[in-house]
C-alpha positions, 0 to 999 in steps of 0.5 A: 679875109684881108687882102694884104698883110705886110711886114717890115723891120725898122730901127731908129736910123730908118724912121724917115724912110719907113714913114715914106714907105708907109705913106706911099703904100697907103696912097696906093693900097686900101686894104692892108695892115703893115706890121712893123717890128721895132728893132729898138725901144726908141723907134717903138716909143715914137711909132706908138705915139704917132699912131700910124693908120693901118699899122700894128707895132711889134717889139722884139720881145713879141717874137723872141724865143731862145734861138732869137735871143742867142742870135741877138747876143752873137751877131752884129746889129745889122745881122740881127735886123736881117735875121728879124725879117723872116722871123717877123714874116713867120710870126705874122703868118702864124698869128694873123691868118686872115689875109690873102697875101703876105709880104716882107717889105724893106723900109727903104721902098717907095711905092708908085702904084698898087702892089696888086700888080705884083701878085696879079702876075701869078695869083695862084703862086705860093711864093713871089721872089724878085731878081736883082736884074743887075745892069752890066757893071753890077754883074759881079755882085750876083756871085756875092749878093745872089740872084734874088733881092729880099727887099720884097718877099711875097707869099700867098696864104698857103701851107707851102708858103708857111713851110718856106718862110719857116725854113727861111727863118731857121736858116737865118737863125743858124747863120746870117752873115753880113759878109758874103760867103761865096763858097757856101752861097750865103749872104745875110738873109738873102741868098737862102731864098735862091733854094726855094725853087728847088725845095718848094712848089709854086715859086714865081719869079716876078717879071715886071721890071717895075718891081724892085727897080733900084740903083743896081739896075736903073741905068739900063732902063728908060725912065718916063712918065705918062698917064699919071704913072712912072714907067721903066721901059714899058713897065709901070714902076710899082716900087723903087728900092732906095738902097744906098740912098743916104740922108745928109740933112733934111734937104741934102742927100747922097743918091748912090753909093756906086755911080751917079744916077741918070737925070731922068731917074733923078727927076722922075723917081728920086726927086719926089722921094727926096721931097717926101723924106724932107716933109717927114724930117720936118714933121719928126723934128717938130714933134721930137726936136731931140731926135737925131737919128737917121742922118749920115756924115758928109764923108767925101769918100762915100758921097758919089751923087750929092743932091741938094733941094 
């Protein structure tokens, strides 16, 4: 048995971030395969040529059926990419059954230590979910975006997990709206998993604050470094979710879409990430000088915390 099979969905716009996610995952995990669903032909071609170790590429055609083709035709590109999250995880769990654990990972995660910490909290659980843990000024988002964040969705190789992921895919194929539907508690792929604890057994809500730390909760933690590890309060930072982080140029970034990030988090968490992003931009531009994706316009209305290396 393999230890971990991870899945992610990536478009050309997310190439640089996904490369950092893969790079840091490899640094901290030795027994895994990352299945990468390429949402467009350009990213598939580039990743095919890069031949990243410990990865397996999938195209939309590899997972496609009539329901997925219909979803592709009648929803926005973002909604379709969100739909592909459970589709890809379900595909891998059905066709690659020799792993202990599976998980979907968003492309904008960055690992700071071993992912084993997540599953070791409850090794016999079937499903692993992580709460947003919103800071006080984000509390109103729970009513729109939900209790859990699906930047990470973990599973053990059990029948319960397979049924839950199949159910998640079916719900997303029915509807995966970009705009929150507060009345029906639906937002993209995300709010469906709130029903897992009532529908399925062995659902574990991850306790560690260092799992899915992000802009929506980091301000309430004390960030520190010690013994070659990063800590949020007293918990090891397993991975940080760089949601809202925008690349303006190879050495210029907007760290947040809502409020300025605290100095300790910038220095300990964001700065290493920015350097890794910069390295990967240089690498891709050297190999593919015509590649222009992944950068955002310098729109002052949306630049909340600009940082230049």
